[in-house]
N, C-alpha and C positions, 0 to 999 in steps of 0.2 A: 504495499502499500504507497511503501513510502514513496516507491520508488513513480510511481502513477503522480503523487501527489507533486513530487518534485518536478517531474516532466511539467505540471501541468502547468506549476510559478514560475517557470521557468520559461514556458510560452507565450504567459500574460504578462512576464513584468513584475511580478507581487514578491512580498517575501512573508515566510511562515508567520511571522507577527500578521501581516495584514491578510493573509489568509484565515487564520485563527479569530481575530477581531468579526472579519466580514462571517464567518458560522455563527459565531458565537452571536451576534446583532441581529440573526437570523435565523438561528434556533428555530423562532414559532411560527415561520414560512411554512404552507406543507411540502411545495415543490423543492425546497434544502434538504427538508426532512429526507424527500422523496428520494431524490438526488445521491443523501447522504446512507443511505439504503441500497439502493441498484450499487452505489457505486462500494458498499462493501460487500454485499452478495457476488459481485462481479469479481471481487479480490479472492474471496473464497470457494468461486469456479462454479458458480450457481447462475442461472441465465436468470436478467431481469425479470419482475413480472410478468410486465406486456409481452414479450418475445415467447415465452411460457405458455401462456393461454391463448397463442397465433401459435401455435405448431401442436397444441391438444385439441385445437376448430382443426386444424390443418387434417389429424391422422380421425378426425370425427367427420370428416364431409364427405360423402359417399359421392360418387360420380353415377353420373345420367345419361344414358345414352338418347344417342340422338341419330333421329331418319330411323330406319325399317328393322326391325327386329330378323334376328334370325330368327331360320327355323330350318326342324332335322325330318328329314324323310319324307 
């Protein structure tokens, strides 16, 4: 997680103290909470909730035949 946070800090040219202050100031924000939860989940090797739900929905989706049905005999 340190490597990811370090890369984010470097890309946005902010210090660790600035990141900590921003997270503390906005910790009540639902988007910040969701982003931190997704980051922690990704660091643990699990898919984000939205991706997991979409993958499950794709598995459950049944394919429909279009065109004439095939008859044997």
